[in-house]
C-alpha positions as CSV (number, residue, x, y, z in Angstrom):
1,M,0.0,0.0,0.0
2,A,1.4,3.4,-1.0
3,A,1.9,6.1,1.7
4,A,-0.2,9.2,1.5
5,R,1.6,12.2,0.2
6,K,1.6,15.4,2.3
7,P,0.8,18.7,0.4
8,V,4.0,20.7,-0.3
9,K,3.9,24.1,1.2
10,S,5.1,26.9,-1.0
11,K,8.2,28.7,0.3
12,L,7.5,31.7,-2.0
13,A,6.6,35.0,-0.3
14,K,3.2,36.7,-0.8
15,C,3.0,39.6,-3.2
16,P,3.4,42.9,-1.3
17,T,0.9,44.7,-3.6
18,C,-2.1,42.3,-3.4
19,H,-1.1,40.5,-0.2
20,G,-1.4,37.1,-1.9
21,T,-4.9,37.5,-3.3
22,G,-3.9,38.2,-6.9
23,E,-6.5,41.0,-7.2
24,V,-6.2,44.7,-6.4
25,S,-8.9,47.4,-6.1
26,R,-8.9,50.6,-8.2
27,T,-11.1,53.6,-8.0
28,V,-13.3,54.2,-11.1
29,H,-13.6,57.8,-12.3
30,V,-16.2,59.2,-14.7
31,G,-17.0,62.6,-16.3
32,R,-14.9,65.5,-17.3
33,K,-14.2,66.4,-13.7
34,R,-13.1,62.8,-13.1
35,R,-15.3,62.2,-10.1
36,P,-14.9,58.9,-8.3
37,V,-17.9,56.6,-8.4
38,G,-16.8,53.3,-7.0
39,Q,-14.2,50.6,-6.8
40,Q,-13.4,47.8,-9.3
41,T,-11.2,44.8,-8.8
42,G,-8.6,43.8,-11.3
43,L,-5.6,41.6,-11.9
44,C,-2.5,42.4,-9.9
45,L,0.2,43.5,-12.4
46,N,3.0,42.9,-10.0
47,C,2.5,39.1,-9.7
48,L,0.1,38.7,-12.7
49,G,-2.6,37.1,-10.5
50,S,-0.6,34.3,-8.9
51,G,-0.3,35.9,-5.5
52,Q,3.3,35.1,-5.1
53,S,6.2,37.6,-5.0
54,A,7.8,38.2,-8.4
55,T,11.2,38.7,-6.7
56,N,11.6,35.1,-5.5
């Protein structure tokens, strides 16, 4: 009988920009006076959505 494998923990650090989530919030502006109307989530450009630090 084969032994059960333990999950391997990642030793990579979390992305400092998105804190490991892979998403960041940005304010949405509209109109000529560029007034803020809300927030929108998007892909973190630092880690490209992986949540892991790009420096490691």
